[in-house]
A tleap script that builds the chain and sets N, CA, C and O, in Angstrom:
source leaprc.protein.ff14SB
mol = sequence {
  NMET ALA GLY ILE PHE VAL PRO VAL VAL ILE
  VAL ILE ALA ILE LEU ALA ALA ALA VAL TRP
  LEU MET ALA GLY GLN ASP LEU PRO LEU CYS
  PRO GLY GLY VAL HIE HIE ARG ALA GLY HIE
  ARG LEU SER PRO ARG LEU GLY PRO CYS HIE
  ALA HIE ARG HIE HIE GLY GLY ASN ARG PRO
  TRP ALA SER ASN GLY ILE LEU ILE ARG SER
  GLY GLU ALA LEU GLU ILE THR HIE LYS THR
  SER ALA VAL VAL LEU ASP LYS THR GLY THR
  VAL THR GLU GLY LYS PRO ALA VAL ARG GLU
  ILE LEU PRO LEU GLY MET GLU GLU ASN GLN
  LEU LEU ALA LEU ALA ALA GLY VAL GLU SER
  VAL SER GLN HIE PRO PHE ALA SER ALA ILE
  CVAL
}
set mol.1.N position { 0.631 -1.049 0.039 }
set mol.1.CA position { 0.004 0.350 0.164 }
set mol.1.C position { 0.870 1.289 0.136 }
set mol.1.O position { 0.734 2.200 -0.680 }
set mol.2.N position { 2.108 1.261 1.161 }
set mol.2.CA position { 2.507 2.344 0.850 }
set mol.2.C position { 3.709 2.750 -0.349 }
set mol.2.O position { 4.426 3.750 -0.372 }
set mol.3.N position { 3.660 1.767 -1.183 }
set mol.3.CA position { 4.525 1.637 -2.495 }
set mol.3.C position { 3.622 2.273 -3.332 }
set mol.3.O position { 4.231 2.868 -4.220 }
set mol.4.N position { 2.262 2.407 -3.425 }
set mol.4.CA position { 1.265 2.997 -4.024 }
set mol.4.C position { 1.099 4.236 -3.341 }
set mol.4.O position { 1.269 5.236 -4.039 }
set mol.5.N position { 0.858 4.380 -2.342 }
set mol.5.CA position { 0.188 5.638 -1.573 }
set mol.5.C position { 1.394 6.891 -1.432 }
set mol.5.O position { 0.995 8.055 -1.472 }
set mol.6.N position { 2.553 6.673 -1.303 }
set mol.6.CA position { 3.362 7.838 -1.202 }
set mol.6.C position { 3.517 8.125 -2.747 }
set mol.6.O position { 3.043 9.253 -2.888 }
set mol.7.N position { 3.900 7.715 -3.845 }
set mol.7.CA position { 4.429 7.882 -4.885 }
set mol.7.C position { 2.966 8.745 -5.389 }
set mol.7.O position { 3.219 9.640 -6.196 }
set mol.8.N position { 1.775 8.627 -5.096 }
set mol.8.CA position { 0.662 9.087 -5.370 }
set mol.8.C position { 0.823 10.576 -5.029 }
set mol.8.O position { 0.972 11.518 -5.807 }
set mol.9.N position { 0.735 10.573 -3.183 }
set mol.9.CA position { 0.758 11.717 -2.729 }
set mol.9.C position { 1.621 12.817 -2.880 }
set mol.9.O position { 1.241 13.959 -2.625 }
set mol.10.N position { 3.277 12.437 -3.457 }
set mol.10.CA position { 4.007 13.336 -4.292 }
set mol.10.C position { 3.476 13.924 -5.682 }
set mol.10.O position { 3.591 15.042 -6.184 }
set mol.11.N position { 2.957 12.952 -6.039 }
set mol.11.CA position { 2.222 13.656 -7.693 }
set mol.11.C position { 1.214 14.798 -7.343 }
set mol.11.O position { 1.225 15.894 -7.902 }
set mol.12.N position { 0.316 14.417 -6.334 }
set mol.12.CA position { -0.647 15.244 -6.243 }
set mol.12.C position { -0.305 16.682 -5.618 }
set mol.12.O position { -1.042 17.649 -5.805 }
set mol.13.N position { 1.095 16.755 -4.717 }
set mol.13.CA position { 1.585 17.456 -4.151 }
set mol.13.C position { 2.099 18.584 -5.304 }
set mol.13.O position { 1.701 19.725 -5.537 }
set mol.14.N position { 3.202 17.728 -5.943 }
set mol.14.CA position { 3.761 18.346 -7.070 }
set mol.14.C position { 2.571 19.076 -8.065 }
set mol.14.O position { 2.858 20.190 -8.503 }
set mol.15.N position { 1.320 18.520 -8.414 }
set mol.15.CA position { 0.233 19.115 -9.557 }
set mol.15.C position { -0.269 20.277 -8.549 }
set mol.15.O position { -0.194 21.414 -9.014 }
set mol.16.N position { -0.711 20.164 -7.391 }
set mol.16.CA position { -1.293 21.024 -6.662 }
set mol.16.C position { -0.156 22.216 -6.752 }
set mol.16.O position { -0.687 23.311 -6.936 }
set mol.17.N position { 1.254 22.261 -6.666 }
set mol.17.CA position { 1.956 23.608 -6.464 }
set mol.17.C position { 1.965 23.942 -8.067 }
set mol.17.O position { 1.741 25.112 -8.378 }
set mol.18.N position { 2.180 23.108 -8.972 }
set mol.18.CA position { 2.366 23.592 -10.524 }
set mol.18.C position { 0.954 24.555 -10.841 }
set mol.18.O position { 1.074 25.592 -11.494 }
set mol.19.N position { -0.272 24.144 -10.358 }
set mol.19.CA position { -1.456 24.519 -10.615 }
set mol.19.C position { -1.527 25.930 -9.706 }
set mol.19.O position { -2.060 26.972 -10.087 }
set mol.20.N position { -0.898 25.727 -8.480 }
set mol.20.CA position { -0.852 27.233 -7.795 }
set mol.20.C position { -0.062 28.570 -8.388 }
set mol.20.O position { -0.402 29.750 -8.302 }
set mol.21.N position { 1.388 27.843 -9.169 }
set mol.21.CA position { 1.927 28.674 -9.574 }
set mol.21.C position { 1.429 28.940 -10.749 }
set mol.21.O position { 1.894 30.025 -11.099 }
set mol.22.N position { 0.557 28.417 -11.733 }
set mol.22.CA position { 0.156 28.706 -12.791 }
set mol.22.C position { -0.902 29.939 -12.769 }
set mol.22.O position { -1.231 30.639 -13.727 }
set mol.23.N position { -1.253 30.001 -11.711 }
set mol.23.CA position { -2.505 30.818 -10.965 }
set mol.23.C position { -1.653 32.065 -10.698 }
set mol.23.O position { -2.260 32.936 -10.075 }
set mol.24.N position { -0.554 32.313 -10.984 }
set mol.24.CA position { 0.430 33.648 -10.595 }
set mol.24.C position { 0.473 33.685 -9.134 }
set mol.24.O position { 0.916 34.667 -8.538 }
set mol.25.N position { 0.089 32.791 -8.624 }
set mol.25.CA position { 0.694 32.838 -6.855 }
set mol.25.C position { 2.127 32.475 -6.298 }
set mol.25.O position { 2.597 31.407 -6.691 }
set mol.26.N position { 2.637 32.999 -5.704 }
set mol.26.CA position { 3.962 32.734 -4.857 }
set mol.26.C position { 4.000 31.359 -4.313 }
set mol.26.O position { 2.889 31.054 -3.879 }
set mol.27.N position { 4.802 30.499 -4.192 }
set mol.27.CA position { 4.616 29.025 -3.462 }
set mol.27.C position { 4.937 29.634 -2.440 }
set mol.27.O position { 3.839 29.487 -1.903 }
set mol.28.N position { 5.516 30.207 -1.688 }
set mol.28.CA position { 5.629 30.471 -0.175 }
set mol.28.C position { 4.319 30.728 0.548 }
set mol.28.O position { 4.124 30.465 1.735 }
set mol.29.N position { 3.387 31.303 -0.338 }
set mol.29.CA position { 2.158 31.759 0.144 }
set mol.29.C position { 1.075 30.817 -0.298 }
set mol.29.O position { -0.061 31.288 -0.352 }
set mol.30.N position { 1.240 29.662 -0.594 }
set mol.30.CA position { 0.070 28.544 -0.862 }
set mol.30.C position { -0.439 28.251 0.530 }
set mol.30.O position { 0.331 28.050 1.470 }
set mol.31.N position { -1.717 28.233 0.637 }
set mol.31.CA position { -2.038 28.063 1.935 }
set mol.31.C position { -1.963 26.738 2.693 }
set mol.31.O position { -2.681 25.806 2.332 }
set mol.32.N position { -1.069 26.600 3.799 }
set mol.32.CA position { -0.815 25.525 4.456 }
set mol.32.C position { 0.375 25.106 3.798 }
set mol.32.O position { 1.105 24.307 4.384 }
set mol.33.N position { 0.685 25.532 2.648 }
set mol.33.CA position { 2.040 24.935 2.151 }
set mol.33.C position { 1.756 23.314 1.494 }
set mol.33.O position { 1.363 22.333 2.125 }
set mol.34.N position { 2.073 23.397 0.115 }
set mol.34.CA position { 2.021 22.015 -0.461 }
set mol.34.C position { 3.117 21.024 0.171 }
set mol.34.O position { 3.031 19.797 0.183 }
set mol.35.N position { 4.147 21.787 0.686 }
set mol.35.CA position { 5.226 20.690 1.304 }
set mol.35.C position { 4.647 20.241 2.877 }
set mol.35.O position { 5.090 19.254 3.465 }
set mol.36.N position { 3.720 21.027 3.372 }
set mol.36.CA position { 3.290 20.861 4.942 }
set mol.36.C position { 2.055 19.801 4.412 }
set mol.36.O position { 1.906 18.732 5.003 }
set mol.37.N position { 1.374 20.090 3.512 }
set mol.37.CA position { 0.220 19.023 3.520 }
set mol.37.C position { 0.846 17.757 2.706 }
set mol.37.O position { 0.546 16.641 3.130 }
set mol.38.N position { 1.538 17.834 1.775 }
set mol.38.CA position { 1.814 16.306 1.897 }
set mol.38.C position { 2.711 15.577 2.708 }
set mol.38.O position { 2.907 14.364 2.779 }
set mol.39.N position { 3.405 16.870 3.524 }
set mol.39.CA position { 4.222 15.851 4.703 }
set mol.39.C position { 3.638 15.658 5.571 }
set mol.39.O position { 4.375 14.897 6.198 }
set mol.40.N position { 2.415 15.844 6.379 }
set mol.40.CA position { 1.061 15.255 7.074 }
set mol.40.C position { 1.047 13.653 6.537 }
set mol.40.O position { 0.928 12.715 7.324 }
set mol.41.N position { 1.158 13.516 5.366 }
set mol.41.CA position { 0.509 12.269 4.686 }
set mol.41.C position { 1.415 11.343 4.542 }
set mol.41.O position { 1.110 10.163 4.715 }
set mol.42.N position { 3.004 11.816 4.115 }
set mol.42.CA position { 3.894 10.992 4.000 }
set mol.42.C position { 5.169 10.703 5.528 }
set mol.42.O position { 5.794 9.652 5.669 }
set mol.43.N position { 5.263 11.791 6.386 }
set mol.43.CA position { 5.925 11.525 7.511 }
set mol.43.C position { 5.901 10.205 7.844 }
set mol.43.O position { 6.986 9.786 7.440 }
set mol.44.N position { 5.383 9.418 8.278 }
set mol.44.CA position { 5.819 8.126 8.623 }
set mol.44.C position { 6.527 7.524 7.437 }
set mol.44.O position { 7.688 7.416 7.830 }
set mol.45.N position { 6.501 7.336 6.921 }
set mol.45.CA position { 7.238 6.876 5.443 }
set mol.45.C position { 8.503 7.520 5.202 }
set mol.45.O position { 9.576 6.946 5.015 }
set mol.46.N position { 8.291 8.740 5.222 }
set mol.46.CA position { 9.766 9.515 5.003 }
set mol.46.C position { 10.849 9.902 6.485 }
set mol.46.O position { 11.944 10.457 6.587 }
set mol.47.N position { 10.159 9.460 7.202 }
set mol.47.CA position { 10.899 9.728 8.220 }
set mol.47.C position { 11.812 11.115 8.736 }
set mol.47.O position { 11.203 12.081 9.196 }
set mol.48.N position { 13.281 11.126 8.623 }
set mol.48.CA position { 13.609 11.978 8.604 }
set mol.48.C position { 13.927 13.317 7.750 }
set mol.48.O position { 14.532 14.357 8.011 }
set mol.49.N position { 13.330 12.883 6.753 }
set mol.49.CA position { 12.832 14.181 5.431 }
set mol.49.C position { 11.724 14.979 5.851 }
set mol.49.O position { 11.500 15.921 5.090 }
set mol.50.N position { 11.060 14.892 6.713 }
set mol.50.CA position { 9.980 15.690 6.741 }
set mol.50.C position { 10.359 16.559 8.167 }
set mol.50.O position { 11.051 16.018 9.031 }
set mol.51.N position { 9.841 17.965 8.337 }
set mol.51.CA position { 10.437 18.652 9.252 }
set mol.51.C position { 9.950 18.282 10.564 }
set mol.51.O position { 8.814 18.736 10.696 }
set mol.52.N position { 10.350 17.617 11.639 }
set mol.52.CA position { 9.657 17.196 12.949 }
set mol.52.C position { 9.059 17.928 13.395 }
set mol.52.O position { 8.031 17.438 13.863 }
set mol.53.N position { 9.181 19.349 13.574 }
set mol.53.CA position { 8.173 20.238 14.528 }
set mol.53.C position { 6.838 19.913 14.175 }
set mol.53.O position { 5.930 20.286 14.917 }
set mol.54.N position { 6.643 19.394 13.343 }
set mol.54.CA position { 4.650 19.048 13.107 }
set mol.54.C position { 4.427 17.687 13.681 }
set mol.54.O position { 3.221 17.466 13.791 }
set mol.55.N position { 5.329 16.507 14.164 }
set mol.55.CA position { 4.919 15.649 14.492 }
set mol.55.C position { 5.689 15.187 15.880 }
set mol.55.O position { 5.921 13.992 16.061 }
set mol.56.N position { 6.017 16.038 16.710 }
set mol.56.CA position { 6.625 15.668 18.167 }
set mol.56.C position { 7.939 15.166 17.773 }
set mol.56.O position { 8.240 13.989 17.965 }
set mol.57.N position { 8.858 16.136 17.146 }
set mol.57.CA position { 10.078 15.445 16.617 }
set mol.57.C position { 11.037 15.206 17.891 }
set mol.57.O position { 12.128 14.640 17.822 }
set mol.58.N position { 10.403 15.776 19.175 }
set mol.58.CA position { 11.221 15.138 20.481 }
set mol.58.C position { 10.952 13.580 20.931 }
set mol.58.O position { 11.529 13.013 21.860 }
set mol.59.N position { 10.126 13.109 20.222 }
set mol.59.CA position { 9.836 11.451 20.601 }
set mol.59.C position { 10.917 10.645 20.722 }
set mol.59.O position { 10.915 9.786 21.605 }
set mol.60.N position { 12.249 10.824 19.669 }
set mol.60.CA position { 13.025 9.748 20.187 }
set mol.60.C position { 13.934 10.339 21.287 }
set mol.60.O position { 14.737 9.623 21.885 }
set mol.61.N position { 13.800 11.599 21.534 }
set mol.61.CA position { 14.728 11.940 22.805 }
set mol.61.C position { 13.691 11.530 24.130 }
set mol.61.O position { 14.112 11.222 25.245 }
set mol.62.N position { 12.511 11.589 23.809 }
set mol.62.CA position { 11.948 11.131 25.303 }
set mol.62.C position { 11.767 10.076 25.667 }
set mol.62.O position { 11.465 9.654 26.783 }
set mol.63.N position { 12.055 9.278 24.157 }
set mol.63.CA position { 11.904 7.681 24.490 }
set mol.63.C position { 13.539 6.956 24.850 }
set mol.63.O position { 13.741 5.743 24.907 }
set mol.64.N position { 14.574 8.016 25.060 }
set mol.64.CA position { 15.670 7.880 25.623 }
set mol.64.C position { 15.921 8.587 27.143 }
set mol.64.O position { 16.998 8.761 27.713 }
set mol.65.N position { 14.888 8.851 27.490 }
set mol.65.CA position { 15.027 9.736 28.878 }
set mol.65.C position { 15.291 11.144 28.920 }
set mol.65.O position { 15.469 11.733 29.986 }
set mol.66.N position { 15.327 11.780 27.652 }
set mol.66.CA position { 15.749 12.874 27.618 }
set mol.66.C position { 14.320 13.853 27.060 }
set mol.66.O position { 13.783 13.663 25.969 }
set mol.67.N position { 13.904 14.831 27.991 }
set mol.67.CA position { 12.902 16.032 28.032 }
set mol.67.C position { 13.196 17.056 27.542 }
set mol.67.O position { 14.254 17.446 28.036 }
set mol.68.N position { 12.677 17.966 26.546 }
set mol.68.CA position { 13.140 18.914 26.208 }
set mol.68.C position { 12.171 20.148 26.608 }
set mol.68.O position { 11.019 20.022 26.193 }
set mol.69.N position { 12.411 21.147 27.238 }
set mol.69.CA position { 11.269 21.919 27.620 }
set mol.69.C position { 10.736 22.822 26.771 }
set mol.69.O position { 9.555 23.138 26.916 }
set mol.70.N position { 11.579 23.433 25.661 }
set mol.70.CA position { 11.054 23.930 24.718 }
set mol.70.C position { 11.774 24.105 23.294 }
set mol.70.O position { 13.000 24.015 23.357 }
set mol.71.N position { 11.199 24.353 21.945 }
set mol.71.CA position { 11.951 24.686 20.983 }
set mol.71.C position { 13.287 25.200 21.116 }
set mol.71.O position { 14.405 24.802 20.791 }
set mol.72.N position { 12.794 26.263 21.727 }
set mol.72.CA position { 14.115 27.256 22.022 }
set mol.72.C position { 15.496 26.504 22.690 }
set mol.72.O position { 16.644 26.655 22.270 }
set mol.73.N position { 15.094 25.686 23.797 }
set mol.73.CA position { 16.186 24.803 24.204 }
set mol.73.C position { 16.943 23.788 23.473 }
set mol.73.O position { 18.078 23.387 23.729 }
set mol.74.N position { 16.149 23.421 22.513 }
set mol.74.CA position { 16.416 22.340 21.317 }
set mol.74.C position { 17.436 22.987 20.603 }
set mol.74.O position { 18.499 22.426 20.337 }
set mol.75.N position { 17.058 24.597 20.151 }
set mol.75.CA position { 18.144 24.878 18.836 }
set mol.75.C position { 18.981 25.785 19.496 }
set mol.75.O position { 19.517 26.590 18.734 }
set mol.76.N position { 19.320 25.926 20.963 }
set mol.76.CA position { 20.956 26.234 21.439 }
set mol.76.C position { 21.548 25.228 21.515 }
set mol.76.O position { 22.744 25.510 21.586 }
set mol.77.N position { 21.361 23.963 21.548 }
set mol.77.CA position { 22.329 22.701 21.923 }
set mol.77.C position { 23.418 22.865 21.254 }
set mol.77.O position { 24.493 22.482 21.713 }
set mol.78.N position { 23.326 23.381 20.220 }
set mol.78.CA position { 24.867 23.540 19.011 }
set mol.78.C position { 25.710 24.450 20.214 }
set mol.78.O position { 26.838 23.993 20.404 }
set mol.79.N position { 25.457 25.353 20.851 }
set mol.79.CA position { 26.230 25.764 21.515 }
set mol.79.C position { 26.998 25.161 22.666 }
set mol.79.O position { 28.070 25.596 23.087 }
set mol.80.N position { 26.518 24.395 23.008 }
set mol.80.CA position { 26.676 23.460 24.255 }
set mol.80.C position { 28.006 22.802 24.148 }
set mol.80.O position { 28.295 22.078 23.196 }
set mol.81.N position { 28.837 23.068 25.168 }
set mol.81.CA position { 30.262 22.472 25.447 }
set mol.81.C position { 30.356 21.185 26.366 }
set mol.81.O position { 31.077 20.190 26.287 }
set mol.82.N position { 29.308 21.580 27.326 }
set mol.82.CA position { 29.267 20.838 28.784 }
set mol.82.C position { 28.089 20.491 29.042 }
set mol.82.O position { 27.304 21.272 28.503 }
set mol.83.N position { 27.409 19.411 29.808 }
set mol.83.CA position { 26.600 19.162 30.532 }
set mol.83.C position { 26.869 18.517 31.778 }
set mol.83.O position { 27.259 17.356 31.906 }
set mol.84.N position { 26.609 19.437 32.798 }
set mol.84.CA position { 26.906 18.782 34.180 }
set mol.84.C position { 25.504 17.973 34.753 }
set mol.84.O position { 24.383 18.478 34.701 }
set mol.85.N position { 25.766 16.779 35.242 }
set mol.85.CA position { 24.478 16.041 35.888 }
set mol.85.C position { 25.291 15.804 37.418 }
set mol.85.O position { 26.475 15.666 37.723 }
set mol.86.N position { 23.864 15.840 38.277 }
set mol.86.CA position { 24.168 15.295 39.544 }
set mol.86.C position { 24.514 13.872 39.590 }
set mol.86.O position { 24.892 13.341 38.545 }
set mol.87.N position { 24.415 13.039 40.906 }
set mol.87.CA position { 24.669 11.704 41.159 }
set mol.87.C position { 23.006 11.124 40.690 }
set mol.87.O position { 22.800 9.910 40.720 }
set mol.88.N position { 22.205 11.809 40.389 }
set mol.88.CA position { 20.687 10.916 40.186 }
set mol.88.C position { 20.755 11.185 38.260 }
set mol.88.O position { 19.853 10.828 37.502 }
set mol.89.N position { 21.708 11.698 37.938 }
set mol.89.CA position { 21.551 11.939 36.160 }
set mol.89.C position { 20.702 12.995 35.746 }
set mol.89.O position { 20.147 13.108 34.652 }
set mol.90.N position { 20.636 13.989 37.015 }
set mol.90.CA position { 19.543 15.102 36.341 }
set mol.90.C position { 20.569 16.344 35.736 }
set mol.90.O position { 21.782 16.155 35.820 }
set mol.91.N position { 20.164 17.348 35.255 }
set mol.91.CA position { 20.869 18.195 34.626 }
set mol.91.C position { 20.731 19.166 35.901 }
set mol.91.O position { 19.726 19.259 36.606 }
set mol.92.N position { 21.922 19.863 36.058 }
set mol.92.CA position { 21.815 20.927 37.502 }
set mol.92.C position { 21.570 22.281 37.168 }
set mol.92.O position { 21.606 22.598 35.979 }
set mol.93.N position { 21.312 23.173 38.086 }
set mol.93.CA position { 21.041 24.325 37.785 }
set mol.93.C position { 22.424 25.430 38.077 }
set mol.93.O position { 22.536 26.593 37.690 }
set mol.94.N position { 23.335 24.657 38.843 }
set mol.94.CA position { 24.609 25.668 38.884 }
set mol.94.C position { 24.341 26.605 40.346 }
set mol.94.O position { 25.176 27.301 40.923 }
set mol.95.N position { 22.807 26.359 40.753 }
set mol.95.CA position { 22.680 27.267 42.137 }
set mol.95.C position { 22.601 26.134 43.220 }
set mol.95.O position { 21.621 25.423 43.441 }
set mol.96.N position { 23.634 26.105 43.760 }
set mol.96.CA position { 23.386 25.034 45.304 }
set mol.96.C position { 22.306 25.799 46.172 }
set mol.96.O position { 22.379 26.981 46.508 }
set mol.97.N position { 21.029 24.679 46.552 }
set mol.97.CA position { 20.196 25.166 47.465 }
set mol.97.C position { 19.944 24.507 48.517 }
set mol.97.O position { 19.945 23.306 48.248 }
set mol.98.N position { 19.741 24.697 49.529 }
set mol.98.CA position { 19.333 24.240 51.222 }
set mol.98.C position { 17.918 23.549 50.680 }
set mol.98.O position { 17.274 24.320 49.967 }
set mol.99.N position { 17.407 22.445 50.851 }
set mol.99.CA position { 16.042 21.919 50.652 }
set mol.99.C position { 15.557 21.492 51.876 }
set mol.99.O position { 14.350 21.388 52.093 }
set mol.100.N position { 16.377 21.250 52.652 }
set mol.100.CA position { 15.666 20.382 54.059 }
set mol.100.C position { 16.810 20.511 55.109 }
set mol.100.O position { 18.011 20.495 54.836 }
set mol.101.N position { 16.331 20.625 56.197 }
set mol.101.CA position { 17.167 20.999 57.426 }
set mol.101.C position { 16.564 19.947 58.511 }
set mol.101.O position { 15.367 19.830 58.772 }
set mol.102.N position { 17.619 19.213 59.084 }
set mol.102.CA position { 17.184 18.361 60.027 }
set mol.102.C position { 18.157 18.686 61.312 }
set mol.102.O position { 19.218 18.114 61.559 }
set mol.103.N position { 17.601 19.643 62.000 }
set mol.103.CA position { 18.506 19.945 63.006 }
set mol.103.C position { 18.385 18.820 64.523 }
set mol.103.O position { 17.299 18.471 64.985 }
set mol.104.N position { 19.561 18.455 65.028 }
set mol.104.CA position { 19.649 17.574 66.018 }
set mol.104.C position { 20.019 18.198 67.743 }
set mol.104.O position { 21.170 18.322 68.161 }
set mol.105.N position { 19.192 18.416 68.278 }
set mol.105.CA position { 19.480 18.866 69.445 }
set mol.105.C position { 19.182 20.094 69.707 }
set mol.105.O position { 19.182 20.339 70.913 }
set mol.106.N position { 18.870 21.151 68.875 }
set mol.106.CA position { 18.794 22.611 68.874 }
set mol.106.C position { 17.682 22.806 67.627 }
set mol.106.O position { 17.430 22.104 66.648 }
set mol.107.N position { 17.031 24.313 68.200 }
set mol.107.CA position { 16.370 24.571 67.273 }
set mol.107.C position { 16.863 24.753 65.751 }
set mol.107.O position { 18.043 24.670 65.412 }
set mol.108.N position { 15.783 25.015 64.880 }
set mol.108.CA position { 16.376 25.110 63.316 }
set mol.108.C position { 16.880 26.446 63.227 }
set mol.108.O position { 17.868 26.770 62.568 }
set mol.109.N position { 16.235 27.135 63.848 }
set mol.109.CA position { 16.346 28.735 63.744 }
set mol.109.C position { 18.177 29.153 64.334 }
set mol.109.O position { 19.002 29.875 63.773 }
set mol.110.N position { 18.295 28.411 65.566 }
set mol.110.CA position { 19.855 28.235 66.247 }
set mol.110.C position { 20.786 27.841 65.169 }
set mol.110.O position { 21.613 28.644 64.738 }
set mol.111.N position { 20.664 26.403 64.632 }
set mol.111.CA position { 21.207 26.011 63.783 }
set mol.111.C position { 21.620 26.908 61.759 }
set mol.111.O position { 22.428 26.694 60.856 }
set mol.112.N position { 20.722 27.665 61.957 }
set mol.112.CA position { 20.732 28.339 60.740 }
set mol.112.C position { 21.481 29.882 61.155 }
set mol.112.O position { 22.069 30.619 60.363 }
set mol.113.N position { 21.357 30.018 62.002 }
set mol.113.CA position { 22.102 31.321 62.553 }
set mol.113.C position { 23.676 30.660 62.582 }
set mol.113.O position { 24.566 31.202 61.927 }
set mol.114.N position { 23.875 29.739 63.201 }
set mol.114.CA position { 25.266 29.792 63.629 }
set mol.114.C position { 25.744 29.007 62.050 }
set mol.114.O position { 26.943 29.167 61.823 }
set mol.115.N position { 25.194 28.424 61.259 }
set mol.115.CA position { 25.560 28.041 59.899 }
set mol.115.C position { 25.769 29.273 59.146 }
set mol.115.O position { 26.817 29.315 58.502 }
set mol.116.N position { 24.960 30.330 59.086 }
set mol.116.CA position { 25.148 31.595 58.332 }
set mol.116.C position { 26.367 32.340 58.845 }
set mol.116.O position { 27.164 32.882 58.078 }
set mol.117.N position { 26.485 32.350 60.134 }
set mol.117.CA position { 27.778 32.916 61.049 }
set mol.117.C position { 28.682 32.431 60.118 }
set mol.117.O position { 29.114 33.121 59.194 }
set mol.118.N position { 28.930 31.495 60.278 }
set mol.118.CA position { 30.031 30.559 59.994 }
set mol.118.C position { 30.535 30.875 58.238 }
set mol.118.O position { 31.591 31.388 57.866 }
set mol.119.N position { 29.524 30.435 57.487 }
set mol.119.CA position { 29.581 30.510 56.049 }
set mol.119.C position { 29.758 32.125 55.370 }
set mol.119.O position { 30.406 32.471 54.382 }
set mol.120.N position { 29.120 32.747 56.086 }
set mol.120.CA position { 29.324 34.062 55.746 }
set mol.120.C position { 30.571 34.877 55.275 }
set mol.120.O position { 30.579 35.794 54.453 }
set mol.121.N position { 31.643 34.338 55.982 }
set mol.121.CA position { 32.904 34.749 55.319 }
set mol.121.C position { 33.941 33.647 54.600 }
set mol.121.O position { 35.149 33.773 54.402 }
set mol.122.N position { 33.036 32.494 54.268 }
set mol.122.CA position { 33.468 31.298 53.455 }
set mol.122.C position { 33.309 31.756 51.782 }
set mol.122.O position { 32.407 32.530 51.462 }
set mol.123.N position { 34.163 31.265 50.870 }
set mol.123.CA position { 34.211 31.593 49.807 }
set mol.123.C position { 34.014 30.026 49.052 }
set mol.123.O position { 34.546 29.872 47.953 }
set mol.124.N position { 33.379 29.088 49.558 }
set mol.124.CA position { 33.029 27.907 49.007 }
set mol.124.C position { 31.765 28.081 48.355 }
set mol.124.O position { 31.019 28.937 48.829 }
set mol.125.N position { 31.362 27.386 47.288 }
set mol.125.CA position { 30.317 28.155 46.313 }
set mol.125.C position { 28.894 26.957 47.169 }
set mol.125.O position { 27.841 26.931 46.532 }
set mol.126.N position { 28.920 26.379 48.038 }
set mol.126.CA position { 27.781 26.212 48.783 }
set mol.126.C position { 27.581 26.969 49.866 }
set mol.126.O position { 26.443 27.040 50.331 }
set mol.127.N position { 28.643 27.661 50.453 }
set mol.127.CA position { 28.492 28.857 51.362 }
set mol.127.C position { 26.987 29.230 50.851 }
set mol.127.O position { 26.002 29.010 51.556 }
set mol.128.N position { 26.907 29.826 49.530 }
set mol.128.CA position { 26.044 31.028 49.293 }
set mol.128.C position { 24.388 30.150 49.375 }
set mol.128.O position { 23.237 30.576 49.280 }
set mol.129.N position { 24.814 29.115 49.539 }
set mol.129.CA position { 23.355 28.070 49.765 }
set mol.129.C position { 22.842 28.572 51.172 }
set mol.129.O position { 21.771 29.099 51.473 }
set mol.130.N position { 23.742 28.302 51.799 }
set mol.130.CA position { 23.378 28.640 52.876 }
set mol.130.C position { 23.148 30.057 54.085 }
set mol.130.O position { 22.403 30.220 55.051 }
set mol.131.N position { 24.074 30.785 53.507 }
set mol.131.CA position { 23.890 32.154 53.618 }
set mol.131.C position { 22.517 32.986 53.001 }
set mol.131.O position { 22.422 34.206 53.138 }
savepdb mol mol.pdb
quit
C-alpha cells in the first residue's frame, strides 16, 4: 500500500504546486504549504525527510529519557560544550540550594544562625546556599 500511496501523494502535491504557480501565486504563500500537506501524509514513511516540528520531533529524545522544555532549548544545543549532571543523572541548575534542614538537639533557627555566621566569610560555592 505504501508503495502506491507515497508516489500518489507526491504527484498530487507537485500538481497542486504547479496549478498554484500557474494561477500566478507565489509558492510560499500557498495555503498551508503543499509541502506541509504532503508532509502530513508522508511523514511516517519519509522519516527524517519531513520537518519534525509538526509531529513531535522530540519523541526519540523522550524515549531515551531526555525531556526538552522548549524548541528554543533544542535550538541552542549546538552552543553547548558541556552538560553537568548530578549523581541522580539530572541536569544541575548551577545554583546550590538547601532543601531540608534536620537539626539534631537544637532549634532550626539556632542552627541556621550558626551556619550562616560561619559560612558568611567562606568563599566555598555551597556557602551561598546556606547564607
